[in-house]
C-alpha positions as CSV (number, residue, x, y, z in Angstrom):
1,M,67.1,87.0,116.5
2,T,64.4,85.4,115.5
3,Q,62.6,84.7,112.5
4,E,59.4,86.8,113.7
5,K,61.6,89.8,114.3
6,L,63.9,89.3,110.7
7,R,60.0,89.7,108.8
8,E,58.9,92.7,111.6
9,N,62.4,94.5,110.0
10,S,62.0,92.4,106.6
11,I,63.4,93.7,103.5
12,T,60.6,93.2,101.7
13,Q,58.4,95.7,102.7
14,G,58.6,99.3,104.0
15,V,60.5,102.1,102.8
16,I,63.6,100.8,100.5
17,W,66.4,103.2,101.4
18,K,65.6,102.9,105.2
19,Q,65.7,98.9,104.6
20,L,68.5,99.3,103.0
21,L,70.6,101.3,105.1
22,L,69.6,99.1,108.0
23,F,71.1,96.4,106.3
24,F,73.6,98.2,104.4
25,F,75.7,99.9,107.5
26,P,76.4,96.4,109.8
27,I,77.8,95.3,106.3
28,L,79.6,98.0,105.7
29,I,81.1,98.5,109.5
30,G,81.4,94.6,109.4
31,T,83.7,94.9,106.1
32,F,85.5,97.9,107.7
33,F,86.8,95.6,110.3
34,Q,87.2,93.0,107.6
35,Q,89.7,95.5,105.6
36,L,90.8,96.5,109.1
37,Y,91.5,93.0,110.0
38,N,93.8,92.7,106.7
39,T,95.1,96.1,107.1
40,V,96.5,95.8,110.6
41,D,98.9,93.0,109.2
42,T,100.6,95.4,106.5
43,V,100.7,98.4,109.0
44,I,102.8,96.2,111.4
45,V,104.8,94.3,109.1
46,G,106.1,97.8,107.4
47,Q,106.7,99.6,110.7
48,Y,108.0,96.7,112.5
49,V,110.1,94.5,109.5
50,G,110.4,96.5,106.6
51,K,109.0,97.2,103.2
52,E,110.2,93.5,101.8
53,A,108.2,92.5,104.1
54,V,105.5,94.0,103.0
55,A,106.0,93.0,100.2
56,A,106.4,89.4,100.6
57,V,102.7,89.6,102.3
58,G,101.4,91.3,99.5
59,S,102.4,89.2,96.3
60,T,100.5,86.9,97.9
61,S,97.1,88.2,97.7
62,T,96.4,88.1,94.5
63,L,97.1,83.9,94.6
64,L,94.8,83.5,97.8
65,N,91.7,85.3,95.9
66,L,92.5,83.1,93.3
67,L,91.2,79.7,94.7
68,V,89.3,81.2,97.9
69,G,87.3,83.7,95.3
70,F,86.3,80.7,93.6
71,F,84.4,78.5,96.3
72,V,83.1,81.4,98.1
73,G,81.5,82.7,94.7
74,I,79.9,79.1,94.2
75,S,78.8,79.3,97.7
76,S,76.9,82.5,97.0
77,G,75.0,80.8,94.9
78,A,73.8,79.7,98.2
79,T,73.0,82.7,100.0
80,V,70.8,83.9,96.7
81,I,69.1,80.5,96.8
82,I,68.8,80.7,100.6
83,S,67.0,84.3,100.3
84,Q,64.6,83.4,97.9
85,F,63.2,80.3,99.9
86,F,63.3,82.7,102.9
87,G,61.6,85.6,101.5
88,A,58.8,82.8,100.2
89,G,58.6,81.1,103.8
90,D,59.5,78.2,102.6
91,R,61.4,76.3,106.2
92,E,62.4,73.3,104.7
93,N,64.1,74.1,101.6
94,V,65.9,76.9,103.9
95,S,67.5,74.4,106.0
96,K,68.5,72.4,103.2
97,A,70.2,75.2,101.5
98,V,71.7,76.1,104.7
99,H,73.0,72.0,105.1
100,T,74.1,72.2,101.2
101,S,75.9,75.1,101.9
102,M,77.9,74.0,104.9
103,A,79.2,70.6,102.9
104,L,80.2,72.8,100.3
105,A,82.3,74.9,102.6
106,L,84.2,71.5,104.4
107,A,84.8,70.1,100.5
108,G,86.1,73.6,99.6
109,G,88.1,74.3,102.2
110,G,90.0,70.6,101.9
111,I,90.4,70.9,98.1
112,I,92.0,74.5,98.7
113,M,94.4,73.6,101.2
114,V,95.5,70.4,99.6
115,V,95.9,72.1,96.0
116,G,97.2,75.4,97.4
117,L,100.0,73.4,99.6
118,L,101.4,71.5,96.5
119,T,101.2,74.5,93.9
120,G,102.3,77.5,96.1
121,R,105.9,78.1,95.6
122,A,105.6,77.2,91.8
123,S,103.1,79.8,91.5
124,L,104.8,82.6,93.0
125,T,108.0,81.6,90.9
126,W,105.6,81.7,87.8
127,M,104.6,85.2,89.0
128,G,108.1,86.3,89.1
129,V,107.9,87.1,92.9
130,P,111.8,88.3,93.8
131,A,114.3,85.8,94.9
132,E,114.9,88.2,98.0
133,I,111.3,87.8,99.0
134,I,109.7,84.6,98.1
135,D,111.1,82.6,100.6
136,D,108.6,84.3,102.9
137,A,105.9,84.7,100.6
138,V,106.0,81.1,100.3
139,L,105.9,81.1,104.3
140,Y,103.2,83.0,104.5
141,L,101.0,81.5,102.2
142,N,101.4,77.9,103.4
143,I,100.4,78.6,107.1
144,Y,97.5,80.5,105.4
145,Y,96.6,77.2,102.9
146,A,96.8,75.0,106.3
147,G,94.0,77.3,108.0
148,I,91.8,77.8,105.1
149,L,88.8,75.6,105.8
150,T,88.2,78.1,109.0
151,C,88.2,80.9,106.8
152,M,85.3,78.7,104.2
153,I,83.3,78.1,106.9
154,Y,83.4,81.9,108.5
155,N,82.4,83.0,104.5
156,V,79.4,80.7,104.3
157,G,78.3,81.3,107.7
158,T,78.1,84.7,107.1
159,G,76.6,84.3,103.8
160,I,73.3,82.2,105.3
161,L,73.2,85.1,108.1
162,R,72.8,87.9,105.3
163,A,70.8,85.9,103.4
164,I,68.0,85.9,106.3
165,G,68.6,89.3,106.8
166,D,70.7,89.5,109.8
167,S,73.9,91.3,109.2
168,R,74.5,92.7,112.7
169,M,75.6,89.0,113.7
170,P,78.4,89.0,111.8
171,L,79.5,92.8,112.1
172,Y,79.9,91.7,116.0
173,I,81.8,88.4,115.0
174,L,84.1,90.3,112.7
175,I,84.9,92.9,115.7
176,A,85.6,90.1,117.9
177,C,87.9,88.6,115.5
178,C,89.4,92.2,114.3
179,L,90.7,92.8,118.1
180,V,91.8,88.8,118.2
181,N,94.0,89.8,114.8
182,I,95.5,92.7,116.4
183,L,96.4,91.6,119.8
184,L,98.1,88.2,118.0
185,D,99.6,90.5,115.6
186,L,101.3,92.4,118.4
187,L,102.1,89.7,120.3
188,F,103.8,87.4,117.5
189,V,105.4,90.3,115.4
190,V,106.7,92.8,117.9
191,A,106.8,91.2,121.1
192,F,108.0,87.2,119.8
193,H,109.7,88.6,115.9
194,W,108.1,86.1,114.6
195,D,108.2,88.7,111.5
196,V,105.8,87.3,108.4
197,M,105.4,83.9,110.3
198,G,103.6,85.9,112.8
199,V,101.5,87.5,111.0
200,A,100.2,84.4,108.8
201,L,99.9,82.3,111.9
202,A,97.7,85.6,113.8
203,T,95.6,85.7,110.8
204,V,95.0,81.7,111.2
205,L,94.0,81.8,114.6
206,S,91.7,84.8,114.2
207,Q,89.8,83.2,111.5
208,T,89.9,80.1,113.2
209,V,87.6,82.1,116.1
210,S,85.7,83.8,113.7
211,A,84.5,80.1,112.3
212,A,83.7,78.8,115.7
213,L,81.5,81.9,116.7
214,I,79.6,81.8,113.4
215,L,79.1,77.9,114.3
216,I,78.1,78.6,117.5
217,R,75.5,81.4,116.3
218,L,73.9,78.9,113.7
219,M,74.0,76.1,116.0
220,C,72.2,78.0,118.7
221,T,69.2,79.0,117.1
222,G,65.8,77.5,116.4
223,E,65.0,78.9,113.5
224,S,64.9,76.9,110.0
225,Y,68.7,77.8,109.1
226,R,69.3,76.3,112.0
227,V,72.9,74.5,111.5
228,E,73.4,70.4,112.9
229,F,76.5,68.6,112.5
230,R,74.4,65.5,111.3
231,K,72.5,66.8,108.4
232,I,75.4,68.4,106.6
233,R,75.2,67.0,103.5
234,F,74.6,68.2,99.4
235,H,71.1,68.0,98.5
236,R,70.8,67.0,94.9
237,S,68.2,69.3,94.1
238,I,69.4,72.1,95.6
239,L,73.0,71.6,94.7
240,K,72.1,71.6,91.2
241,N,70.7,75.3,91.7
242,V,73.3,76.4,94.4
243,I,75.8,75.5,91.2
244,R,73.7,77.4,88.5
245,I,74.0,80.7,90.4
246,G,77.4,80.1,92.0
247,L,79.2,78.6,89.0
248,P,79.5,81.2,86.7
249,A,80.1,83.9,90.0
250,G,83.2,81.1,91.0
251,L,84.7,81.6,87.5
252,Q,83.8,85.3,87.4
253,S,86.3,85.7,90.6
254,V,88.5,82.8,88.8
255,M,89.0,85.6,86.0
256,Y,89.6,88.0,87.7
257,S,92.1,86.4,90.2
258,V,93.8,85.1,86.7
259,S,94.1,88.9,85.3
260,N,94.6,90.0,88.9
261,L,97.8,87.6,88.7
262,L,98.8,89.0,85.2
263,I,98.7,92.5,86.8
264,Q,101.0,91.4,89.9
265,A,103.4,89.8,87.7
266,S,103.7,92.8,85.6
267,I,103.9,95.0,89.2
268,N,106.7,92.3,90.0
269,S,109.2,93.3,86.9
270,F,109.1,96.7,88.3
271,G,111.2,95.9,91.4
272,T,110.4,95.6,95.8
273,D,109.3,99.4,95.5
274,A,106.8,99.3,93.2
275,I,105.5,95.9,94.7
276,A,105.1,97.5,98.0
277,A,103.6,100.2,96.8
278,W,101.0,98.2,95.1
279,A,100.2,96.7,98.3
280,A,99.7,99.7,100.2
281,I,97.7,100.8,97.7
282,G,95.2,97.6,97.6
283,K,94.8,98.6,101.3
284,I,94.0,102.2,101.0
285,D,91.7,101.7,97.8
286,G,90.2,98.6,99.9
287,F,88.2,101.2,101.8
288,I,86.4,102.2,98.7
289,W,85.7,98.7,97.4
290,M,84.3,97.8,100.7
291,V,81.8,100.5,100.5
292,M,80.3,99.0,96.8
293,S,80.7,96.0,98.0
294,A,78.4,96.3,101.1
295,F,75.6,97.8,98.7
296,G,76.4,95.1,96.3
297,I,75.8,92.4,99.1
298,S,72.5,94.7,100.6
299,V,71.0,94.5,96.5
300,T,71.7,91.1,96.2
301,T,69.9,89.9,99.5
302,F,67.1,92.8,98.8
303,V,66.3,91.5,95.2
304,G,66.4,88.2,96.2
305,Q,64.1,88.3,99.4
306,N,61.5,90.8,97.4
307,F,62.0,88.6,94.1
308,G,61.1,85.3,96.7
309,A,58.2,87.2,98.0
310,R,57.1,88.1,94.6
311,K,57.6,91.8,94.9
312,F,58.5,92.6,91.3
313,Q,58.1,96.2,91.2
314,R,59.9,96.4,94.6
315,V,62.8,94.5,93.2
316,K,63.4,97.1,90.6
317,R,62.9,99.8,92.9
318,S,65.5,98.4,95.1
319,A,68.1,98.4,92.6
320,L,67.9,101.9,91.7
321,I,67.9,103.4,95.2
322,C,70.9,100.9,96.0
323,L,72.4,102.3,92.5
324,G,72.2,106.2,93.6
325,M,73.4,105.7,97.0
326,A,76.3,103.7,95.8
327,L,77.3,106.4,93.1
328,G,77.2,109.2,96.2
329,A,79.1,107.3,98.9
330,T,81.8,106.2,96.3
331,I,82.7,109.7,94.5
332,A,83.0,111.3,97.6
333,L,85.5,108.6,99.1
334,S,87.4,109.2,95.7
335,V,87.5,112.6,96.2
336,A,88.9,112.1,99.9
337,L,91.4,109.7,98.7
338,V,92.9,112.4,95.7
339,L,93.3,114.7,98.8
340,F,94.8,112.6,101.7
341,K,96.6,110.2,99.1
342,Q,100.3,110.9,100.6
343,P,99.5,111.0,104.2
344,L,97.9,107.7,104.0
345,L,100.5,106.1,102.1
346,R,103.0,107.4,104.1
347,F,101.0,105.3,107.2
348,F,101.4,102.1,105.5
349,I,105.7,102.9,104.5
350,N,107.4,105.6,105.2
351,D,109.7,105.8,102.1
352,D,109.9,108.3,99.9
353,A,110.2,106.2,96.5
354,V,107.4,104.1,97.5
355,V,104.9,107.1,98.7
356,R,105.6,108.6,94.9
357,L,105.3,105.2,92.9
358,G,101.7,104.9,95.2
359,S,100.5,108.5,94.5
360,N,101.0,108.0,90.8
361,F,98.9,105.1,90.8
362,F,96.3,106.7,92.6
363,R,96.3,109.8,90.4
364,I,95.3,107.3,87.4
365,L,93.1,104.8,89.4
366,A,91.0,107.8,91.8
367,P,89.0,109.2,88.9
368,S,87.4,106.4,87.7
369,Y,86.4,104.3,90.5
370,F,82.8,105.6,90.6
371,T,82.6,103.3,86.8
372,F,82.7,99.8,88.7
373,V,79.5,101.0,91.1
374,F,77.5,100.0,87.9
375,I,79.0,96.8,87.3
376,E,78.7,95.7,91.4
377,I,75.5,97.0,91.8
378,L,73.6,95.7,88.2
379,S,74.9,92.6,88.5
380,G,74.3,92.0,92.1
381,A,70.5,93.2,90.9
382,I,70.3,90.4,88.5
383,R,72.3,88.0,90.4
384,G,69.8,88.0,93.3
385,A,67.1,87.3,91.0
386,G,68.9,84.2,90.0
387,E,70.6,84.9,86.8
388,S,74.1,84.6,87.4
389,L,75.5,83.5,83.9
390,Q,74.8,86.3,81.8
391,P,76.5,89.1,84.7
392,M,79.4,86.6,84.7
393,L,79.9,86.9,80.9
394,I,79.8,90.4,80.6
395,T,82.2,90.8,83.2
396,C,84.5,88.2,82.4
397,F,84.9,89.9,78.9
398,G,84.2,93.2,79.7
399,V,87.0,93.3,82.3
400,C,88.8,90.3,82.8
401,G,89.7,89.5,79.2
402,L,90.2,93.3,78.3
403,R,92.1,93.8,81.1
404,I,94.5,90.6,80.1
405,L,94.7,92.0,76.5
406,W,95.8,95.2,77.7
407,I,98.6,93.8,79.9
408,L,99.8,91.3,77.3
409,I,99.6,93.9,74.1
410,A,99.5,97.6,75.5
411,V,102.1,97.6,78.5
412,P,104.8,96.1,76.5
413,L,104.4,98.9,74.2
414,H,104.8,101.3,77.0
415,H,106.3,99.8,79.8
416,T,105.5,101.6,82.4
417,M,103.5,101.2,85.8
418,E,101.6,104.1,85.0
419,M,100.4,102.1,81.8
420,V,99.7,99.1,83.8
421,A,97.8,100.8,86.2
422,M,95.4,102.3,83.2
423,N,94.0,99.1,82.3
424,Y,91.5,99.4,85.5
425,P,89.9,102.8,84.2
426,V,89.5,101.5,80.7
427,T,88.3,98.3,81.2
428,W,85.9,99.8,83.9
429,V,83.8,101.6,81.8
430,I,83.5,99.8,78.8
431,T,82.1,96.9,81.2
432,A,80.0,99.7,83.2
433,I,78.2,101.0,80.0
434,V,77.4,97.3,78.8
435,F,76.1,96.3,81.9
436,I,73.9,99.4,81.9
437,V,72.5,99.0,78.4
438,Y,71.8,94.9,79.5
439,Y,70.1,95.8,83.0
440,F,67.5,98.6,81.3
441,R,67.1,96.7,77.5
442,M,67.5,93.1,78.0
443,N,64.3,91.9,80.0
444,W,66.3,89.8,82.6
445,L,63.8,90.1,85.1
446,K,61.1,89.0,83.1
447,R,63.2,85.6,82.1
448,C,63.7,85.2,85.9
449,M,60.0,85.3,86.6
450,K,58.8,82.9,83.9
451,R,61.7,80.7,85.1
452,N,59.8,80.5,88.2
453,G,56.7,80.5,87.1
454,F,55.8,83.7,88.6
455,Q,53.0,86.4,87.7
456,E,53.6,89.9,88.2
457,A,52.1,91.1,91.1
458,G,53.5,94.2,92.8
């Protein structure tokens, strides 16, 4: 896709809701395949190995998200910077930001691999992973960490393409890699009986394919976002802004992961059935999160490009229109989840005790999913304009801080899995209210304009 074509479909002009949907649907479908990519592992392991293997793989997800999410959060600062430069037509700085973000991917991937391999077993032990599944969990974790570099390259490359308005190529690459993952899962687990090791190898190899394809796409273009290996390095001025915007997002991701680690540890205390139910729930409600995430990515890119083009009224309208669409989609999906929760759970694992536990969790979670839409969309809009610290502070104290207090104080007073699950609706509602007040009352857009020396022009 050439820069001229991108500008013809530009998210800085045209009917907002139509342009949002044109950008949103490839992201949504791509996120669907990303979720399918992860879900296939759970389905195949659950059907062909057993609930212990499902619990082993599921027990690693929060720990993986801790390190990976931190560096992906930091690199999101590059996505915002690239979208603003691209919206302003600044080709030179687009190129510098692209190569800085690639340098960040390589450095971050190397650090995660070393830290992960050194701390994997100790971290799982601290989380209270049961003895009967910890060896499989460590095996999965170590194989994943060994191939983490390709995961980082793919995520950063996808962020670059979305920043310049291309949400289709990441979709095509995800579809290809999802198919590779399914084929390798069937080969390694069903045919070779490699169990958890087979699932881990399939995941890493399919991520390697995705990284290779994204690099080919970025290296073969003639546009300002072309990647050249000889140019991959940190540009100090760009890196400073990337860290200014990305570090709060990275720290927010860490706080989420730390709070989720405590939740996972609390779930672990209820035994293997509870862990398996929680793992299955994570795969099912992931389809709701993927919708909210796709809208969040869309609004961040929309705001970033329109902010760079100094179309500030369009910035405001884009955020509100995106908020309305995200709310409608999330409420519809929540209703469907409540109606079909048991068949969905049995799709993953046909164990009566696990299904019963999972159904109890969903009765608590489903009615409150829509409240998180306000957090996702409003924070994405604010971050797209370049203000990242304040959304991070609100989220960390509102969602993560309160979640930690709930697990440490409320759960010991009434030690049930339902009480563990209640932390989500409680913290979502409180944080959503704070974001609504901040977005509409705190003049964040004017501060971003002043920081960049902009005057309101339309």
